[in-house]
N, C-alpha and C positions, 0 to 999 in steps of 0.2 A: 022534241027539241032538246038540245043539250042542257039548256037552262032549266027545263022541267025536271030533268034527271037530278040536277044539283039542288033543287029546292029542299028535299028531305035531308040531304047532306048538310046544308047550311042551317036548317032548323035544328038538327042534332048538335051542330057546333055551337049555335047560340044558346042552346039549353045547358051547355057546360059552363056558361058565364058564372062567376066573374073571372075565369081564367087565371086564378091566382098561382097556379102551378105551371103556367106556360112561360117558356124562356123569352127573353126580350127580342131575340132574333126572330122568333116565330111570331110574336106579336107585331113586330114591324112588317114582316112579310104579309101577314093577314091584313094589316091596315093598308099597305100599298095595293094589294089585290082588290080590296073592297073599294078603295077610292077610285080605281081605274075601271071597275066593272059595274054594269047595271045589275038589276035584280037577277039572281037571288043573292049575289055576293054582298051587296050593300046592306043587307039586313044584319050583317055581322059588324058593321062599321061602328055603331054606337057602343056595343059591349066591348069591342076590342080597344077602342080609344079610351074608354072608361077604365079598362084594366091597365092600360099603359100609364094613365095618370095616377092610378092607385099605387103603382110601384114607386112613385116619386122620381122615377127615371134615374135613381142613384147609381145604378150599375150600367147605365147605357153609355155608349160612346157619343161624344158631342155631335159627330157627323150623322149618327143614326137619329138623334133627337131632332136635328134639322130636317132630315128626311121624313120623320114622323109628322112634324108640323106642316111640311109641304103637303103631305097626304091629307092631313086634317083640314087644312083650309080648302083643299080641292073638294072635299065632301062635307063641308061644314053644315050644309043644309040638312044633313041627316043626324046632326049632333044636337043634343039639348044644350041649353045655356049653361046648365050646371057642369056638364062634361067639358064644354069649351073652357069654362073658368078654371076647372080643376087641372086640365091639361096645361093651360098657359101658366098657372101658378107653379106647377111642378117643373115646367121647363124653365121658368124664371129662376127658381131656387137652384137648379142644376147649372144653368148657363151663365147667369149674371156674374158669378165670381171669376169666370174664365173668359169673359167677353173679349177682353183685350188680346187674348191668345188665339182667337178664331182666325183661320185663314180667310183672306179677302172673299174668296168664292163662297165659303160657308156663311160669312157675315151677310153678303148680299142676298143669298137664298133665305136666310133667317129673316131678314128685314121684309122681303117680299111675302114670306109666309105669314108672319105675325101681323103685318099691316092689313091683311085681309080680314082679321078679326076685330079691327077697330082699336080703340084705346085700351091699353093694359100696361102694367108695370114692365112686362117684357118688351113691349114696343118702345116704351120710353128709354129703357136701357140700351136696346139695340140701336135706336135712332141716334142717341148721344154718341155711341161708339162709332157709328158710321160717319157722323159729321166730323169727329176727331180725325178720321182717316181719309177725308175727302182728297187731300193732296196726294195720297199714295195710290189712289184708285185709277184704273184705266178709264178712258172716256166711256167705253161701253158699260163698265160697272158703275161709273158715276151717273150715267143716265138712268140705269136700273134703280140705283139707290134713290135718286130723285123721284122716280115714279112710285117707289115704295113709301117714301116719306109723305108724298102727296096723297096717296091712297088711304093711309092710316091716321094722319095727324090733322088737326085743325089748321086751316090755311094761315092762321096768324101765329102758329107755333114757332118758337125760337129756332128749332132745328131747320125748319123750312126757310126762315129768314136767312140763316147762315148759309144754307145751300144756295139760295138766290144770290147772295153776295159772292160766293165762291164762283158761281157760273159767270158772273159779270167779269171777274178777273180772268177766268179761263177763256172767255170769248175775246177779251182784250188781247191776250197773248196770242190767240189763234189768228186774229186779224193782223197783228204785227208780223207773225210768221208768213202769212199770205202776202203781205205787202213786200217783205224782203225777198220772197221767192217769185214775185211777179204774178201772183194769183194763186187760187186754191189748188190748181193742178200741180204746182211746184212744191206743195207741202206733203210730207208723208202722211198717209192715211191714219196712222196711229196718233197723229198730233192734231187732228181736226175732226169735227163732226161732219157727217154727210148732211146735205140740206134736209133730207127726210128725217134725220135724227134731231135736227133743230126744230122741226115741226112737232115731233114727239115731246121735245122739251117744253115747247109752248103749251101743248095740251096738258102736260103734267103740272106745270106751274101756273096755269090759268087761274085757278081759284085764289092762289096767293097773290098773283098780279092784280086781281080785281078786288082785293080787300081795301077797306077804307081807313086803314091805320095811317094817320097823317105823318107820324114820325118816320115811317118806313117808305114814304112815297118817293123820296129822292133815290133811294137804293133801287126800288122797283123800276123807276123810269130809266135808270142807267142800263139795267138789263134789257128792258124793252128796246131801247135804242140800239144796243149791240146786236140783239136778235134781228131787228128789222134791217140793219145795215147788211148783215149776212144774207138775208132773204132777198133783198133788192138786187144784190150783186149776183146771186145764184138762182134767180127765179126761173130761168129756163130749164133748170134741172128738176124742177118740181113736178110731181105727178098730178093728174087731174084731181085725185082725191085730196091731196095735200092743199091744192089751190082752194078747193071748196072749204076745207077746214080753216085755212087762214082768212078767207073772206069773212067767215063767221066771227073770228077773233078780232077782225078789224072793224066790225060793225059797232055802232054806238053801244057803249057799255062793255065791249069786248076787252080781252086781255091786252090787245095791242092798239086799241082805239086812240089812245092819247099820244102815240108816237108822232114825232115831227116828220117821219117818213111815211106816214099813212097813205097819203095821196100817191106818192112815188111807188110804194109797194103795190097798191091797188092797180096802178097802171102797168107795172111789171107783170102782175098776175094775169092781166088781160091779154098779154102777148102770147100768141100760140107757138109753142115750141115744135121742133121737128119730132114727130112721133117716134121715129126710129131711135132717137137718143134717150128715150125714156122707157123705164119699166116700172109699172105701178107696183106698190107693195101689196101684200095679201089683203083681201077685202076686210075692212074693219080694223086693220092693225093700228091705225092712228088714233081713232076716237073711242074705241071700246075700252071699258075699264078693266077688262080681264087681262091679266099679265101672264105671259107664258113662262112662269117661274121655273118650270122643270128643265128649261134649256140653258139656264145659267151655267157657264163653264162646261157645257157638254162638248164632247169631242166628236169630230166628224168621223163617220165610218169610212174606212178605206176599202 
């Protein structure tokens, strides 16, 4: 097999660690290849990422550092805790001073990457910058940022509370536009979430919506009511998988359980839509924690 042929090649490569004389472009290429490939390529992942961290990333392009972190989080199971910490520290030192200059696409990718490692100084810095830019993000990027914040931060974190408040105002504006246009169909797609995206928003924010911080309850309930209003009005557009997900969040103790529209939404979910008008999302896309971070900003092939 081809993999058997490559084993001695990779063993020879690993023996050359710590790769102090390898150019950053080559380190990045090795990291990307190792993250995507099974054995024997993955045996080089730890030494390659360790070598990248050792360079302090001083001469790296910011976009390449983001790509490196995306590769690192994808294969983090093969990294020691020390290598993860060293890489995040080096990335923080390099990226933090220029966080405000990162293009939106790179900022979103960075947040999704570092959130996969849990709490860190780099996550804190990235999250704060993302929240500052919420009003400038497209709805697609806004949803991805929310998923990233929810994946990496404590549910009670200030950045998540700010994102929750922002979504409340966003959904209020979306409802006003729908009312003025005579319904969702009259509103441009770029100005509103699809109903499936609203379900993804619920899934992402569920831990925050279920927190017991009394001071934030009023804000949480405003978002819950906005979300449920949208779902009631557009329930026929929901896939079967989304219906099952929502029923779980409407159960006692669920993220939407305290909504005044709970009974109305449950009744709407029970109505059977015309199967021809629905297309289910990919299996597991709504409730699995894995984020397809590599597709952010990707261009469609022609």
